[in-house]
N, C-alpha and C positions, 0 to 999 in steps of 0.2 A: 097459833098458842091459843092455847087457853084463858079465856076469862070466866076469874071468881068475881063473883059482884054480893055476894052474901056470907052468911060469916059463919066458919068452919071453929066448930067447939075440939082442943087439943094439938098437939103438937101433930107437925106434919113433915113430910121430907120431899123435897121438890128436884124433879132429875130431870125435865122437860120445860119449854119456855110456860113463862106464865107470865100474867098479869093482874094483878089482886088490885078487887076496889075494894074489894067488903073488908073482913076483920077476921084475924085469927086469933081466938082466944088461946095460946100455945108455945111453945118454942118451934119456930120455923130452921129448916135446915136445909141449908141449897148444897147440892153433890153435883159430881161429874158432869156436864152438856147443860143440868140446870139453869137458866135463868130467868130472872125474878124482877119484873117492874112494882113496884110498892107504893100503891096511890092508897092506899084505906092505912088500917091498921093491923099493929102486930101487939096485942099486949103477952108480952116474953122476950128472948130471948131470939133476938137471927144469926145463927152460926154458919157463913162461907166456908163451906172446903174445897179441897183442890181442885181445879174447872171449875169452880164457880162463878158465877157472875149475878150482880146484883145493883141496883139503881134503885135507889130508897128517894120516894115524894113526898110520903106521908109519915105516917105516926110510928114510933117504936119506943115501948115502954119501957121494955129491958136492956141490956148491952146488943155489941153487937162486935163480933168476935173473925177479924177473917186471918185463914185458916193461909200455907203458903202456896202456892197457886192456884191463890184466890184473886178477885176483885171486887171490887163496893166500891159505887162514887153514891154519896151523902149528899140528900139538898133536902133532906127535910126535916122533921123534929126528933132526936134524940133525947131518952130522957134519963138513960144510964151511960154508960160507959163504947167508946170507942176504942178496941184492942186488938191492933196490928198484930198477929205472931206468926208473921211472915210472908203478906202479900201485898197488893195494894190495893191501900186505902187512900180514898180522896174524899175530900172534907171541902163541899160548893163552899162560895160567900154566901149564900143563902141558907147556911144549912145552921139548926143550932144544936147544939150540942149539950146537956143538964148537964153533963157527969165530964170524966177527964177521956184525955185522948190521948193510949198509951199504946208505945210500940215495943214488944218486945225484940220485932225483924223483921226483915221487910223493906217499902218505900209507902212512906205517909205526907201525903202534900192533904195541906189545911190552909185554904183559900182565905180564910176569914178572917176580919181585919181582928188585933189585939185587943182586949180590953181594954177600956180607960180608967185611971184608976180617982 
């Protein structure tokens, strides 16, 4: 598994196992056979395509997109929206989503407690 602890400028594509402790200053796309553990920060969108797997422990400042055949577990902080477009999206009870959780297709599980009015 590749470990990245530094800063990456610009967009990247993940196609093998990664453990991100650092930060990415752009969009991150995870494609088939790609596995990403985000323990640092992504300053852009996170897109998980068919066959991609992601677990977010850190921070995402943009939106998350989960496509058909993809899986994402969110346990960190998301500044934008979590959009399920046909994959499996699981939001842990410890997660924070500043935007909305939208399910167009697929299986979305949200374990967070509902906000009190």
